[in-house]
Each structure stands twice: as C-alpha cells, then as structure tokens.
N, C-alpha and C positions, 0 to 999 in steps of 0.2 A: 172885842170880837164877841158876837152873840154865841150863846151856847148851842151845842149840836148833840144829836144822837148818832154816833158813828158806828159803822159795822164793817166787818171784813170776814172773808172766808179763808180758811186754811184746811184744805181737804174737806172732811165732813163736819168740821167745827165752824160755827159762826160766833164771832166775838162781838158783843154789843158794848159800846163804851159811852157812858154818860159824861159829857165834856162841857164844862163851864168853869174852868179852873179859877177864874177871878172871883167866883162866888161859891167856892167849894162844891162845884157841880150842881148848884141849885137849878131846879127845873123852871124854865120859862114856858109861856103858853105855846110858843112855836115848838119847843122841845117835846111837849106832850103830843102834839100832832105828828111830829117825826117819829116818836116812839110807836105810835099806832101804825104808821106806814111801814116802819122797819119790821115789826112783828108780823104784819100781814104778808109782807114779802117773804120772810123766812118760812112762814107756815106753808107757803105755796111751793117751796123748793124741796122736792122729794128726796134729794140726795143728802141733805143735811141730817146729821144724826144727833147733834146736841148743840145747845146755845150756852155761852158763858157771858154773863152780864157783870160789868165792872165799872168803876169810876176812873176818870183820868187822874193820874197823880196820887195824892195822899188820901183822898176821900172818895167814898162811894157817892153820896149825895146828901147835902146838908138841908134839903127841904125845897120849898118853893122860892122863886125869886121875888122877894117881898117888894122890890122896887117897882114891880108892875101892879101891885095890888090896888093902889088908889084909883086906877083907871077903870076898875070894874067891880070891886068888892062891895061897894056901898049901894048897889042897885040889885034888888032880888032877882030880876030876870037875867041880868048879865052874870050874876054870881051863880045862878042855877046852870046856865049854859056852860060856864067854866067847869063846874064840878061834874055835871051829868054828861056833857058832850066831850069836852076837851080832856079833862083828867081821866074820867072813867073810860073814854074811848081808848086811851093808851093802856090803861090797866086791863081792860077787857081783852084787848088784843094779846097781851101777855098771858092772861089766864086761858085764852082759847088756843094758844099755840100748842100743837100736838106733840112737839118735841120736848125732850127733857131739858129743863132750864136750870142752870147752876149760877148762883150769885156768889161772887168773890168780893167780900166786903172789907175795906180798909177805912180807918178814920171815922168820920161822921156818917151815920146812916139815920137821918132824922126826917120826920114828916113824910114828904114825897118819896124820899129814899127808902124809908121803912115800908111804905106802901108798895113800891116797886119790888123790893126784896120779898115782901109777903106773897107776891105773885109767882115767885120762883119755886121750883120743886125741891131744890137742895140749896142750903146756904152754908158757906164757908167763911168764917170770920177771923180777922186778925185779933190777937190778944188785946191790942190797944184800940179796937173799934168801940164806938159809942152809939147807943140806940135810944130813940125817944121821939116824942111828938109834942113839944112844949108850946103848942099854939094857943093854949089858954092865956098865955102871957100877952098874946096879940089881940085878945078879946073875941075870939071866935072858936067854934067847935070844929071837930073833924066831920066832914060830910058823912051822912048815914051809911052809904054803901062802902065808903072807904074805911070807916070805923069798924064795920062788920068784918071786912077783909082782914084788917090788922088784928082784931080780937081773935079771929079764928087762927091766925098764925102764931101769935105770941101768948095766947091764953087770957082769960078774963081778968085775973088779978094784975098781971103786968100791964094790960091795956088800960085798966082803970087807973093804975098809978101814973101811967104816961099822960093820960088825958085829964084826970081830975087833980093831980098833984104836980103836973109838969115834971115828972121824974124821968131821969135818964138812967140807962143801965149799961153795964160793961158786958164784954163778951162772955165772961164766966156765967153771969146771970142768964144771958140769952141762950147759952148752951143748956143750962139747967132747966129752963122753961120749955125747951124743945124747939125754939126758933132756929137755932144753929145746930147743924149736924156735926160741925168741927170747929174748934177754937184752937188756933195755933199761933206761935210767934210769927211776926210779920215776915221774917226771913224764910220761914218754912211754908208760907201760904201758897206761893206760886207753884212750888214743887208738888204740893198736895193737889192743887187744882189740875196741874198737868197730868198727874197720875189718874185722877178721877176721869178726866176728859178722855184719856187714852183708853181706859177701861170701858167707858160708856160707848165710845165709837166702835169697839170690838164686839159689843153685844148686838143681839138681834134688834134692828130698828122697829120691826113689827111688834116684838114683845114690849119694847119701850113705850110705844104709842098706846098699846092696849093696857099696859099697867098704869100709865098715866091717866087714861080715861077712867079706869076703875077707881083709882085713888082720888081723883078730883070729884067724881060724881057720887061715889059711895054706893054701896049695895046693901040695903037693909037685910040683916041676917034672917029675919022672919019671913022674907018674901023669896019665892023661888027665883033663881037666876034665869033670865031669858035665854032662849036657845041661841040668839044672835051672839051672845058672849063667847060661844064656842065655834063660831063660823071659821075661825082660823085653822081648824083641825087639818084640812088637806093642804095647807099652804106650804110652799117650798121651804120657807125659813123654819117652820115647825119640823118638817121632815129632816132638814139638814142638821138642826140642833141635836135631835135625838140620835140620828145616824152617826154624827161625828163623835158623840159620847161613846156609842157602842164600838166605833172604830178606833177609839183612843187617839183621836186627832183633834186639832183646833177646828171649830166650825168656820165655814166661809159664808158669811152673811152678805 
C-alpha cells in the first residue's frame, strides 16, 4: 500500500499522520503533494486551533522513499522540480500554516522527517527517538532551502555534524540544542501531548496566530514595531481575556 498523509479533526484539533509503515513512514513524492494539500486545507479552516503532526506506529518519518530515487534524481531538471516544487511545496505549506503546530516524535526522525519536524512550532520527543540526515552516505547533499530550514531549527553545530559527518543524535542532545521542547519516556509522551493540546485549545486563537506570526517573521529590536502589530486592540478576544482576568473567571474564547 502506498504511503499517505492522513488527517482527522477532533473538535478544534487537527491530527496529521505520516503513514507509510512498511518503510518507517518514509515520504514518497505523492506524499509531499498530499502534505501540501492537507496543510492548505487546515489553514483555511478557521475553527481549528492547533495541529498535531505524528507518524503512524513506532516512527515519525525515516526520510525519503529511496526506492523512487533512480527515476528522477540523476537529471538536474527533474531533481530541481522534486526539491523546489514537490518537497518545498509541502514544507512551505507547513511553514505558512497560521495555526500552532506540534510535532510528536517517536522512533526515527531522519532526513525528510527532520525537515517536517523543523517546520513545526513545538516538538515533543520520545526518549528513544533518533534524529539525523545521513544523506552523504547516498552521495548527495541536502537541498539549500531544506538545509537552511534544518540549520535554523537544530543549530549550526548539530546541522554540520548531521550533514558533514552523517551523525545521528538522541533526544537528550536534541533537547539540549533547543530542537525539542520536551524529552519524555515513550509511555509519557501521549499524555504530555494531550495536556499541551488541551491547553492550546483553551487559549485565544487570535493570540496564537499573532504570536506565531511574530515568532516566525522576527521583529528587529532596532526598528520600530509597525502600527499594524497592535490592530488587535479592540478585538473581542482581547477584551474578553482582560475582562475575564479582572472578573476572576475562565475566558471564553
């Protein structure tokens, strides 16, 4: 059975599952297109408050489906189309998603999996999870935009070790370098994810989207903040959050 990017809704939570169990959830070309379509769909659904990305079964994603590579990797034009249109199309849709995106990582998170996890806002890893991009063993580099994405997420030293020495790292290292926000035993992973999702769904969706936009774009400290950054001032959610605090009650967003 070919791999798929599945998704389902439960209230205001969308769960996206990378599923290709026969190949440790390796990404096929069709799955990259599906990833783009799924995240474009999620971004258009205004009632969703957060997205959880996970792998089916014991792994997050072990990389790309190498069985497909001989059909396109040896021609510059087809290789460029693969990375710049197919792969980056999926990754860009994840990056552009205005919703908070949480990655729940078990087992292998390699290559394509590392790239997808790098697109998420928060990452929660099992203690036995493994991270890397040992593609130099296959004789090719990581595409430039993908390498920049990974380097930004894992840090320059870790990215260099992954790409130049084909080094893989455990969850403890990835927590230390700031890639993971949490590193927990596998048995505790789902419970922590459920707690985070419940908390995120209870918060103001307007605040979440605005915070995400600021964190993703960055605001240089030496430049004045544009007036548009404060356009939320008269919004109902802003008023409700402040008033609920003053009333000593839970806000109703």
